[in-house]
C-alpha positions as CSV (number, residue, x, y, z in Angstrom):
1,M,33.9,145.4,125.7
2,R,32.9,142.1,124.2
3,T,36.0,142.1,122.0
4,M,38.3,142.7,125.0
5,A,36.6,140.0,126.9
6,N,37.1,137.5,124.1
7,T,40.8,138.5,123.9
8,Y,41.3,137.9,127.6
9,A,39.5,134.6,127.4
10,K,41.8,133.4,124.7
11,S,45.0,134.3,126.5
12,P,45.2,131.3,128.9
13,K,44.8,129.0,125.9
14,K,47.9,130.4,124.3
15,K,49.9,129.9,127.5
16,R,48.8,126.3,127.8
17,S,50.0,125.8,124.2
18,K,53.5,127.1,125.0
19,H,53.5,124.9,128.1
20,K,52.7,121.9,126.0
21,K,55.5,122.7,123.5
22,T,58.0,123.1,126.4
23,S,56.8,119.8,127.9
24,S,57.2,118.0,124.5
25,S,60.7,119.4,124.0
26,K,61.8,118.2,127.5
27,K,60.4,114.7,126.8
28,F,62.3,114.6,123.5
29,I,65.5,115.6,125.2
30,Y,65.0,113.1,127.9
31,S,64.3,110.4,125.4
32,L,67.4,111.4,123.4
33,V,69.6,111.3,126.5
34,G,68.2,107.9,127.4
35,I,68.9,106.5,123.9
36,L,72.5,107.9,124.0
37,M,73.0,106.3,127.5
38,I,71.8,102.9,126.2
39,I,74.1,103.2,123.2
40,C,77.1,104.0,125.5
41,I,76.2,101.0,127.7
42,V,76.0,98.7,124.7
43,L,79.3,100.0,123.3
44,G,80.9,99.6,126.7
45,I,79.8,96.0,126.9
46,Y,81.0,95.4,123.3
47,F,84.5,96.8,123.9
48,V,84.9,95.0,127.3
49,S,83.8,91.7,125.7
50,G,86.5,91.9,123.1
51,G,84.8,93.9,120.4
52,E,87.6,96.5,120.2
53,K,90.1,93.7,119.6
54,Q,88.0,92.4,116.7
55,I,87.8,95.8,115.2
56,Q,91.6,96.1,115.4
57,K,92.0,92.7,113.9
58,S,90.0,93.8,110.9
59,I,92.3,96.8,110.6
60,H,95.4,94.6,111.0
61,P,94.5,91.4,109.1
62,L,96.6,88.3,108.5
63,G,96.4,88.7,104.7
64,Y,98.1,86.0,102.5
65,S,98.7,84.1,105.7
66,E,99.7,80.8,104.0
67,I,102.5,82.5,102.0
68,V,103.6,84.8,104.8
69,E,103.9,82.1,107.4
70,R,105.7,79.7,105.0
71,E,108.2,82.2,103.8
72,A,108.7,83.6,107.3
73,Q,109.6,80.1,108.5
74,N,111.9,79.5,105.5
75,Y,113.8,82.7,106.3
76,D,113.6,82.3,110.1
77,I,111.8,85.6,110.8
78,D,108.7,86.5,112.8
79,P,105.6,86.3,110.5
80,L,104.0,89.1,112.6
81,L,106.9,91.4,111.5
82,V,106.2,90.5,107.9
83,Y,102.5,91.4,108.3
84,A,103.6,94.7,110.0
85,V,105.8,95.6,107.0
86,I,103.0,94.7,104.5
87,K,100.5,96.8,106.4
88,A,102.9,99.8,106.3
89,E,104.1,99.3,102.7
90,S,100.9,98.5,100.8
91,N,98.1,97.9,103.2
92,F,97.8,94.5,101.6
93,D,97.2,95.9,98.1
94,V,98.8,93.3,95.8
95,N,98.9,95.7,92.9
96,A,100.4,98.7,94.7
97,V,103.1,100.6,92.9
98,S,104.8,103.6,94.5
99,N,106.0,106.8,92.8
100,A,109.5,105.5,93.2
101,G,108.7,102.3,91.4
102,A,108.5,99.9,94.4
103,M,106.0,97.2,93.7
104,G,103.6,94.7,95.3
105,L,102.7,93.8,98.8
106,M,106.1,94.4,100.3
107,Q,106.9,97.3,97.9
108,I,110.2,95.8,96.5
109,M,112.2,97.8,94.0
110,P,112.9,96.0,90.7
111,E,116.7,96.4,91.2
112,T,116.4,94.9,94.7
113,Y,114.5,92.0,93.3
114,E,117.1,91.4,90.6
115,W,119.9,91.5,93.3
116,L,118.0,89.1,95.6
117,A,117.2,86.7,92.8
118,S,120.8,86.7,91.6
119,K,121.8,85.4,95.0
120,E,119.9,82.3,94.2
121,G,121.4,82.1,90.7
122,I,118.2,83.4,89.0
123,T,118.8,86.0,86.3
124,D,115.7,85.7,84.1
125,V,113.4,88.0,86.1
126,S,110.8,90.6,85.2
127,Q,109.6,93.5,87.4
128,E,106.0,92.3,86.8
129,D,106.9,89.2,88.9
130,L,106.7,91.5,91.9
131,L,102.9,91.8,91.5
132,N,102.7,88.0,92.2
133,P,102.1,87.6,96.0
134,E,104.2,84.4,96.1
135,I,107.3,86.0,94.6
136,N,106.8,89.4,96.4
137,I,106.5,87.9,99.8
138,K,109.3,85.4,99.2
139,Y,111.8,88.1,98.3
140,G,110.5,90.5,100.9
141,C,111.1,88.0,103.6
142,M,114.5,87.2,102.1
143,F,115.5,90.9,102.2
144,L,114.2,91.3,105.7
145,S,116.2,88.3,106.9
146,I,119.4,89.8,105.4
147,L,118.7,93.1,107.1
148,L,117.9,91.5,110.5
149,E,121.1,89.5,110.3
150,R,123.1,92.6,109.4
151,Y,121.6,94.8,112.2
152,P,121.0,93.7,115.7
153,Q,118.7,96.6,116.4
154,L,115.2,96.0,114.8
155,S,114.6,99.7,114.1
156,S,117.9,99.8,112.1
157,A,116.8,96.8,110.0
158,V,113.4,98.4,109.4
159,A,115.0,101.7,108.5
160,A,117.3,99.9,106.0
161,Y,114.3,98.2,104.4
162,N,113.1,101.7,103.5
163,A,116.3,103.8,103.0
164,G,118.7,101.0,102.0
165,F,121.5,99.5,104.1
166,G,124.0,101.9,102.5
167,N,122.4,104.9,104.3
168,V,122.0,103.0,107.5
169,D,125.7,101.9,107.4
170,N,126.6,105.6,107.1
171,W,124.4,106.6,109.9
172,L,125.9,103.9,112.2
173,E,129.3,105.3,111.5
174,D,128.2,108.8,112.6
175,I,128.7,109.3,116.3
176,A,126.1,112.1,116.3
177,I,123.5,109.6,115.1
178,A,124.8,106.3,116.6
179,P,127.2,107.0,119.5
180,D,127.8,103.3,120.1
181,G,128.0,102.5,116.4
182,K,125.3,99.8,116.8
183,N,122.1,101.6,117.6
184,L,120.5,104.6,115.9
185,E,119.5,107.3,118.3
186,H,117.6,109.0,115.6
187,I,117.0,108.7,111.8
188,P,118.1,111.6,109.7
189,F,115.5,111.1,106.9
190,P,112.0,112.2,108.1
191,E,110.3,109.8,105.7
192,T,112.3,106.9,106.9
193,E,111.8,107.9,110.6
194,Q,108.0,108.0,110.1
195,Y,108.1,104.7,108.2
196,T,110.1,103.0,110.9
197,E,107.8,104.2,113.6
198,K,104.8,103.0,111.6
199,V,106.2,99.5,111.1
200,L,107.2,99.1,114.8
201,K,103.8,100.4,115.9
202,N,102.1,97.9,113.5
203,Y,104.4,95.1,114.8
204,Q,103.4,95.9,118.4
205,Q,99.7,95.8,117.5
206,Y,100.1,92.5,115.7
207,Q,101.9,91.0,118.7
208,R,99.1,92.3,121.0
209,L,96.2,91.1,118.7
210,Y,97.6,87.7,117.8
211,E,99.0,86.3,121.0
212,E,98.6,82.8,119.7
213,F,101.7,83.3,117.5
214,N,104.9,82.2,119.2
215,S,106.6,85.4,118.1
216,Q,110.3,85.4,117.9
217,S,111.9,87.9,120.3
218,A,113.2,91.1,118.7
219,N,115.2,93.9,120.2
220,V,113.0,96.9,119.5
């Protein structure tokens, strides 16, 4: 009987222990919820106060700005478009080299570089020149200006930067692709289509983030 009495006497203590554990768990959950609410409020204030824009600017930087803005002015094109192309082509990696052999910030093919340089009477060139930001951006801007002059539709010019103007010329002659002969309704090459969409999306982001630029109007 004494043993049973002791057992019954201890039972309430065990229940109180479970109650304490439950109470502690609830306090922990409430504290966690409170911390998460504070974090959400702080993040909300941060984004509303322009924090999101600063994050996007770090993702879409104005790299090599002195060269880009100088050469964009020289070739009468929007510097924000140049940044958009660099972002899509190399993500500002000056030493980038593609599997196809395109090189540098604006991923220029060596043969394209030779052709562009020859238009200025320069014949002594080396493909290693394309890893020089000054040269790469200069001829990237030059090539863009030629394409923008050739094609009134911005997306066609961007597509030609990737696929070559020979392909774009052929597409514009195909009524199934360009019924009016001036604007591409779709791009047959998936890679070029994705590239064009990427550049135009980047361009829109740069225009939104850097409103201080007096961007030249472009028919997207």
